[in-house]
C-alpha positions in Angstrom: 11.7 -22.0 -15.5 15.3 -23.0 -15.8 17.5 -22.1 -12.9 20.2 -20.5 -15.1 17.8 -18.7 -17.4 18.8 -15.0 -17.7 16.3 -13.6 -20.2 12.5 -13.3 -19.7 9.7 -11.7 -21.6 8.6 -10.1 -18.3 10.3 -9.5 -15.0 8.1 -8.9 -12.0 9.8 -7.2 -9.0 8.2 -8.0 -5.6 6.3 -11.1 -4.3 3.7 -9.3 -2.3 0.0 -9.0 -3.1 0.8 -7.0 -6.3 3.5 -9.3 -7.6 1.6 -12.5 -6.9 -1.5 -11.0 -8.7 0.7 -10.0 -11.6 2.1 -13.5 -11.9 -1.3 -15.1 -11.9 -2.6 -12.7 -14.6 0.5 -13.2 -16.8 0.2 -17.0 -16.5 -3.5 -16.9 -17.4 -3.7 -14.2 -20.0 -0.2 -14.4 -21.6 0.6 -18.1 -21.3 3.3 -17.9 -24.0 5.2 -15.3 -22.0 8.2 -16.3 -19.9 8.4 -14.5 -16.6 10.1 -14.5 -13.2 9.3 -12.8 -9.9 12.4 -11.3 -8.1 11.9 -10.9 -4.4 14.6 -9.3 -2.3 13.4 -10.8 1.0 13.4 -14.4 2.1 9.7 -14.8 1.9 6.6 -13.7 0.0 4.0 -11.4 1.4 5.6 -7.9 1.2 4.0 -5.8 3.9 2.4 -8.8 5.6 5.7 -10.5 6.0 7.6 -7.3 7.0 5.3 -6.0 9.7 5.3 -8.1 12.9 3.9 -5.6 15.4 1.0 -6.6 17.8 -2.4 -6.6 16.1 -1.2 -6.2 12.5 -4.3 -6.4 10.3 -5.7 -5.2 7.1 -7.2 -1.7 6.9 -9.5 -2.7 4.0 -12.1 -5.5 3.8 -10.7 -8.7 2.5 -13.4 -9.1 -0.1 -11.8 -6.2 -2.0 -8.3 -6.6 -0.7 -8.4 -10.2 -1.7 -7.8 -11.2 -5.3 -10.7 -11.1 -7.8 -9.8 -14.7 -8.8 -9.5 -16.2 -5.4 -12.4 -15.8 -2.9 -11.7 -14.8 0.6 -13.5 -17.4 2.7 -12.7 -16.3 6.2 -15.5 -15.1 8.3 -13.7 -11.9 9.4 -13.5 -9.2 6.7 -10.7 -7.5 8.6 -8.0 -10.1 8.7 -4.8 -10.3 10.8 -1.4 -10.5 9.2 -0.9 -14.3 9.6 -4.3 -15.0 7.9 -3.3 -12.8 5.0 0.0 -14.6 4.6 -1.9 -18.0 4.6 -4.2 -16.6 1.9 -1.2 -15.6 -0.2 0.6 -18.9 0.3 -2.6 -20.7 -0.9 -2.7 -18.5 -4.0 0.9 -19.3 -4.8 0.4 -23.0 -4.3 -2.9 -23.3 -6.2 -1.5 -21.5 -9.2 2.0 -23.1 -9.3 3.7 -19.8 -8.9 6.3 -21.0 -6.4 8.8 -22.0 -9.1 8.5 -18.5 -10.6 9.7 -16.7 -7.5 13.4 -16.2 -6.9 13.9 -15.2 -3.3 16.7 -13.0 -2.0 17.2 -11.6 -5.4 17.2 -7.8 -5.0 17.0 -5.7 -8.2 19.4 -2.8 -7.9 19.2 -1.1 -11.3 17.5 -1.3 -14.6 18.6 0.2 -17.9 16.5 0.3 -21.0 18.1 0.0 -24.5 15.9 1.1 -27.3 18.3 -0.4 -29.9 17.4 -3.9 -28.8 14.2 -3.3 -26.9 15.3 -4.7 -23.6 15.8 -3.9 -20.0 19.1 -4.8 -18.5 18.9 -5.6 -14.8 21.5 -5.8 -12.2 20.3 -8.1 -9.4 22.0 -8.8 -6.1 21.8 -12.4 -5.1 21.6 -12.0 -1.3 22.3 -15.7 -0.8 25.7 -15.7 -2.5 26.5 -12.0 -2.3 27.1 -11.9 -6.0 25.7 -9.5 -8.6 23.9 -11.2 -11.5 22.7 -9.8 -14.8 19.2 -10.4 -16.4 17.3 -9.0 -19.3 13.7 -8.7 -20.1 11.3 -7.1 -22.6 8.9 -5.7 -20.1 9.4 -4.7 -16.5 6.6 -4.8 -13.9 7.5 -3.1 -10.6 5.2 -4.5 -7.9 7.1 -3.4 -4.7 4.5 -1.2 -3.1 4.9 2.5 -2.2 7.3 2.7 0.7 10.9 2.0 1.7 11.1 -1.5 3.4 14.5 -0.7 4.9 13.6 2.3 7.0 10.3 3.8 8.3 10.0 7.5 9.0 11.4 8.4 12.4 12.0 12.0 13.1 14.7 12.9 15.6 13.3 13.9 19.0 15.2 16.2 21.3 16.7 14.3 24.2 15.9 10.8 22.8 19.4 9.7 23.6 18.8 10.1 27.3 15.7 8.0 27.4 16.3 4.9 29.7 13.8 2.7 28.0 13.4 1.2 24.5 12.4 3.1 21.4 11.0 1.0 18.5 9.5 1.9 15.1 6.7 -0.6 14.2 8.5 -1.4 10.9 11.4 -2.7 13.0 9.3 -4.6 15.5 10.8 -7.9 16.7 9.4 -10.7 18.9 11.7 -9.9 21.8 10.2 -6.4 22.4 8.8 -6.6 25.9 5.8 -4.5 26.7 4.0 -6.7 29.3 3.1 -4.7 32.5 5.0 -1.7 31.1 4.1 1.9 30.6 3.9 2.4 26.8 3.6 5.6 24.7 2.7 5.3 21.0 3.6 8.4 19.0 1.1 8.8 16.2 -2.6 8.4 15.5 -2.8 6.6 12.1 -3.7 3.1 11.1 -0.7 1.6 12.8 -1.2 3.3 16.2 -4.9 2.5 16.3 -4.1 -1.1 15.6 -1.3 -1.4 18.2 -3.1 0.4 21.1 -6.0 -2.0 21.6 -3.9 -5.1 20.8 -1.4 -4.2 23.5 -3.8 -2.7 26.1 -4.7 -5.9 27.9 -1.0 -6.7 28.6 0.5 -3.3 29.5 0.3 -1.4 32.7 -1.0 1.5 30.6 -0.7 2.6 27.0 -1.0 6.2 25.7 -1.5 7.3 22.1 0.3 10.6 21.8 -0.9 12.7 18.8 -0.2 16.1 17.5 -3.6 16.3 15.9 -6.7 14.0 15.7 -7.6 11.5 13.0 -11.0 10.4 11.7 -12.0 6.9 12.9 -14.8 4.6 11.7 -15.9 1.8 14.1 -17.4 -1.2 12.4 -17.8 -5.0 13.0 -14.9 -7.1 11.8 -17.4 -9.5 10.2 -19.4 -8.8 7.1 -22.8 -10.1 8.1 -24.4 -9.6 4.7 -21.4 -11.3 3.1 -21.5 -14.2 5.5 -25.2 -14.5 4.7 -24.5 -14.6 1.0 -22.0 -17.4 1.7 -24.7 -19.5 3.3 -27.1 -19.3 0.4 -24.8 -19.0 -2.7 -21.8 -20.9 -4.1 -18.5 -19.6 -2.8 -17.6 -17.7 -6.0 -21.0 -16.2 -6.4 -21.1 -15.1 -2.7 -17.6 -13.6 -3.0 -18.5 -11.7 -6.2 -21.7 -10.2 -4.7 -19.9 -9.3 -1.4 -17.0 -7.8 -3.3 -19.2 -5.6 -5.5 -21.4 -4.6 -2.5 -18.3 -3.3 -0.8 -16.8 -1.7 -3.9 -20.1 0.3 -4.5 -20.6 1.2 -0.8 -17.0 2.4 -0.6 -17.4 4.5 -3.6 -20.7 5.9 -2.4 -19.2 6.8 0.9 -16.2 8.5 -0.7 -18.6 10.6 -2.9 -20.6 11.6 0.2 -17.4 12.7 1.9 -16.6 14.9 -1.1 -20.1 16.3 -1.6 -21.1 16.7 2.0 -17.9 16.9 4.1 -19.5 18.7 7.1 -22.3 16.2 7.4 -19.9 13.3 7.2 -17.6 14.9 9.7 -20.4 15.3 12.2 -21.5 11.7 11.6 -17.9 10.4 12.2 -17.4 12.5 15.3 -20.8 11.6 16.7 -19.9 7.9 16.1 -16.9 8.3 18.4 -18.9 10.2 20.9 -21.4 7.3 21.1 -18.6 5.0 22.1 -16.7 7.3 24.5 -19.6 9.2 26.0 -20.6 12.9 26.3 -18.1 13.6 29.1 -15.1 12.6 27.0 -13.2 15.5 25.4 -14.1 14.7 21.8 -13.3 18.2 20.6 -9.7 17.9 21.6 -8.8 14.3 20.8 -11.2 13.2 18.0 -12.1 16.3 15.9 -9.7 16.7 13.0 -9.0 20.1 11.5 -9.2 18.7 7.9 -12.1 17.3 5.9 -12.8 13.6 5.6 -10.7 11.9 3.0 -8.1 14.7 2.8 -6.3 11.8 4.6 -7.3 8.2 4.8 -9.9 7.2 7.4 -8.8 4.7 10.1 -11.0 1.7 10.7 -11.6 0.6 14.3 -12.9 -3.0 14.1 -15.4 -3.8 16.8 -14.7 -0.4 18.3 -11.7 -2.1 20.0 -9.7 1.2 20.4 -12.7 2.8 22.2 -13.2 -0.2 24.4 -9.5 0.0 25.4 -10.0 3.7 26.4 -13.1 2.9 28.3 -11.3 0.2 30.2 -8.9 2.7 31.6 -5.9 0.8 30.1 -5.5 3.2 27.2 -5.7 6.9 26.8 -5.2 9.6 24.2 -3.1 12.7 24.7 -3.1 15.5 22.1 0.0 17.7 22.5 3.4 18.4 21.1 6.7 16.8 22.2 9.2 19.2 23.8 11.8 16.6 24.6 12.4 13.0 25.7 13.5 12.6 29.3 15.1 9.8 31.1 11.7 8.5 32.1 9.5 9.4 29.3 8.4 12.4 27.2 8.0 16.0 28.3 5.2 17.8 26.4 4.9 21.4 25.3 2.0 21.8 27.8 4.5 21.0 30.6 3.0 17.6 31.3 5.3 14.5 31.3 4.3 11.1 30.1 6.1 8.3 31.9 7.2 5.4 29.7 9.2 2.2 29.7 8.7 1.8 26.0 8.1 4.4 23.3 6.8 3.3 19.9 7.3 5.7 17.0 4.3 5.0 14.8 5.3 8.1 12.8 4.8 6.7 9.4 6.5 5.5 6.3 9.1 6.8 3.8 7.4 7.0 0.4 9.2 5.2 -2.4 8.4 4.7 -6.1 9.9 2.3 -8.6 10.9 -0.1 -5.8 13.9 2.1 -5.0 15.6 0.9 -8.2 17.8 3.1 -10.2 16.1 3.4 -13.7 17.8 4.5 -16.9 16.4 4.9 -20.4 19.1 4.9 -23.1 21.7 5.8 -20.5 19.7 8.7 -19.1 18.7 8.5 -15.4 15.0 8.6 -14.8 13.8 11.1 -12.1 10.3 9.8 -11.4 9.4 13.2 -9.7 9.8 14.8 -13.1 7.6 12.2 -14.9 3.9 12.2 -15.5 1.9 9.1 -14.7 0.0 7.5 -17.6 -3.2 5.8 -16.5 -1.6 5.5 -13.0 0.5 2.6 -14.3 3.2 3.8 -16.7 5.3 7.0 -17.0 6.0 9.5 -19.7 8.9 8.6 -21.9 9.7 5.3 -20.0 9.2 2.4 -22.4 7.8 -1.0 -21.5 7.6 -0.4 -17.7 4.6 -0.5 -15.3 4.5 0.3 -11.6 1.7 -0.9 -9.4 0.1 1.7 -7.1 -3.3 0.8 -5.5 -6.1 3.1 -4.5 -6.0 5.5 -1.6 -9.9 5.7 -1.7 -10.3 1.9 -1.8 -8.3 -1.2 -1.3 -4.8 -1.6 -2.7 -5.5 -4.8 -4.5 -8.3 -3.4 -6.7 -5.7 -1.1 -8.3 -3.0 -3.8 -8.4 -5.4 -6.3 -10.2 -6.3 -3.7 -12.9 -2.6 -2.8 -13.5 -1.9 -6.5 -14.1 -4.9 -6.9 -16.4 -3.9 -3.8 -18.3 -0.3 -4.9 -18.8 -1.5 -8.3 -20.1 -3.8 -6.6 -22.6 -1.0 -4.3 -23.6 1.4 -7.2 -24.2 -1.1 -9.1 -26.2 -1.9 -6.0 -28.3 1.8 -5.5 -29.1 2.2 -9.1 -30.1 -0.8 -8.9 -32.4 0.4 -5.8 -34.1 4.0 -6.8 -34.2 5.3 -4.0 -31.9 8.4 -4.4 -29.8 7.8 -1.6 -27.3 5.6 1.3 -26.3 6.2 4.6 -24.5 3.7 7.1 -23.2 4.3 10.7 -24.5 2.7 13.8 -23.1 0.5 15.8 -25.6 0.9 19.5 -25.9 -2.5 20.2 -24.4 -1.8 18.4 -21.1 -1.2 20.6 -18.1 0.8 19.4 -15.2 -0.8 19.0 -11.7 1.4 18.5 -8.7 -0.5 16.3 -6.1 -0.6 12.8 -7.6 -2.7 11.3 -4.8 -4.8 14.3 -3.7 -4.0 13.6 0.0 -2.6 15.8 2.7 -1.1 12.9 4.8 2.3 13.6 6.3 4.1 10.8 4.3 2.6 12.1 1.1 3.8 15.7 1.8 7.3 14.4 2.8 7.6 12.3 -0.4 6.0 14.6 -3.0 9.2 15.1 -4.9 9.5 11.3 -5.2 6.1 10.9 -6.8 5.2 11.4 -10.4 2.9 14.2 -11.5 -0.6 13.9 -12.9 -2.0 15.7 -15.8 -5.1 17.8 -16.5 -6.9 15.2 -18.7 -7.2 11.5 -19.3 -5.1 9.3 -19.5 -2.8 11.4 -17.4 -5.4 12.2 -14.7 -5.3 10.1 -11.5 -9.0 9.7 -10.9 -8.8 7.2 -8.0 -12.1 5.8 -9.4 -12.2 2.0 -9.7 -15.5 2.0 -11.5 -14.2 4.1 -14.4 -10.8 2.4 -14.4 -12.3 -1.1 -14.7 -14.4 0.0 -17.6 -11.4 1.5 -19.3 -9.2 -1.6 -18.7 -11.8 -4.2 -19.7 -13.4 -2.4 -22.6 -11.3 0.6 -23.5 -8.9 0.8 -26.4 -5.2 0.2 -25.8 -4.3 2.5 -28.7 -4.5 6.3 -28.4 -2.5 9.4 -29.3 -0.6 9.4 -26.0 0.9 5.9 -26.2 3.5 5.5 -29.0 4.4 2.1 -30.3 7.6 1.1 -32.1 9.0 -1.8 -34.0 12.7 -2.5 -34.3 13.9 -2.1 -37.8 16.4 -4.9 -37.5 16.1 -7.9 -35.2 
């Protein structure tokens, strides 16, 4: 790739897991296509480079969160952030993707022109402060699902008078001092359940303050069956078997949650009770009001969260915040939690299309008014894909399939002589609101920023990897909902 090259067949936005996987697939399946990966930050890794809080780790097993083409060889299936970054660095190096990535290049806007079948991109070069122009034929947005600049932090009454430090995990820096301090973590999701046990040994005390309980699943951080496979099979075979074991088990468990929610709810709550004992108030602190998988379940590797509680260094409080005070948080119950440090693990701000302004023939695209096609493209938006992983399985499974699909689509258009394609909604498709079928807070807050789904395939977001992989690998690219066009003059 020439340093001054400004036109590419494909532009990938984002050098995290999705973007690196997209680069690999393009290089392998579309070797004649020129492409570049624009990354607004100084380093690859996306989420795993951004988050630096204590205990940062995967919330999916690495045999499914790892790439299909690169076996995860670590013994732990739940990996910490630095290990994931090392894995991504190896992937970039082994596949010579380093020279495809342009760091500190933040895509600000993209405008499609049907007359010449191109995207025109405005890119901020963060190194020089200059704005640069690029063009491409196909745009792959691989920047994840949330705003990297700001996490979700509601304003709490009285927070200005708090004498200690208030930190959102997304803004964590190495100089945050929590040793021998009283710490309160507001929230009960994956971030909170990661931070509490990681910090427990070094704090005076740490409290997880939640408005309502979450479902937790305790499991070993090692895959003993997978590790056994690795002893008796070649690396690729062992990885393949372990990966598919976990895919099928995950799908089976999700179906069980849908078909027998009360049985699964009892099983999950009994599992917590087994760790904390009969005398612990499970009903108040660990019995959610919603059904399993209405929100994502939180994994507790090696039951570390429960061990921290049993040690006395960590506790859970279920209550509502009335106001911050000089020395902590006053609750609606009248109790006060003393704190030197308050961590607002209150969630993310949902974001589609990398936060980029998108126009099609000078008309601004409102993604909230669009319908998602196969969970990868959008109605009336030509030659653009956006990666969104699974909520019922690992992110990378969905990212890999999106990359494979785009490669198949590009090769199909080349074979048929088409210049661009655009999904178009058929008259028999009814619009359905909830794209992700989850009731999580960050989903509800961002529902107007998400596309809609339709009442039938290919507009239905099934969240089913097994049917999706069959459709991508063996299904037809051509159908009545995807319209292809060729420029009359070139």
